[in-house]
C-alpha positions in Angstrom: 11.5 79.0 17.3 9.2 76.4 15.7 11.4 73.7 17.0 11.0 75.0 20.6 7.2 75.0 20.3 7.0 71.4 19.1 9.8 70.0 21.3 8.5 66.8 22.8 5.0 67.3 21.6 5.2 66.2 18.0 3.9 68.2 15.1 0.3 69.2 15.2 -1.7 68.8 12.0 -3.6 71.7 10.4 -6.8 69.9 11.2 -6.0 69.8 15.0 -5.1 73.5 14.9 -8.4 74.3 13.0 -10.4 72.3 15.6 -8.8 74.1 18.5 -9.5 77.4 16.8 -13.1 76.4 16.1 -13.6 75.4 19.8 -12.3 78.8 20.9 -14.4 80.8 18.5 -17.5 78.7 19.1 -17.1 79.0 22.9 -16.4 82.7 22.8 -19.4 83.7 20.6 -21.7 80.9 21.5 -22.0 79.2 18.0 -23.8 75.9 18.3 -25.3 76.6 21.7 -29.1 76.7 22.1 -30.5 80.2 22.7 -30.9 81.0 26.4 -34.6 81.3 27.4 -35.8 84.8 28.0 -38.9 86.4 29.1 -41.0 88.4 26.6 -41.5 88.2 22.9 -38.9 86.3 20.9 -38.9 86.7 17.2 -36.9 83.6 16.5 -37.6 80.0 17.5 -35.0 77.8 19.0 -32.7 76.2 16.6 -32.7 72.5 16.0 -29.7 70.3 16.8 -29.2 69.8 13.1 -28.8 73.6 12.6 -26.2 73.7 15.3 -24.3 70.9 13.7 -24.4 72.8 10.3 -23.1 76.0 12.0 -20.3 74.2 13.7 -19.2 72.4 10.5 -19.3 75.6 8.5 -17.2 77.3 11.2 -14.7 74.4 11.2 -14.4 74.7 7.4 -13.7 78.4 7.7 -11.1 77.8 10.5 -9.4 75.1 8.4 -9.2 77.4 5.4 -7.7 80.1 7.6 -5.1 77.8 9.1 -4.2 76.6 5.6 -3.7 80.2 4.6 -6.7 80.4 2.2 -9.2 83.1 2.2 -12.4 82.2 4.1 -15.7 82.9 2.4 -18.5 84.5 4.4 
């Protein structure tokens, strides 16, 4: 079965799979996106770009660990 999935495409590295997984998760739950402006009181300020980068890197590390079969820490 694995031979059919990789036929003509070449083998994908674990890093590539982890990156695709991170993109999917980040896009689905909105990790790394600035908060949408809303009316009314907001208890939290907008996150800085550096904080978004840290969130995405932490998410990538967790995805890579999951792809490698390790246990992801929370």
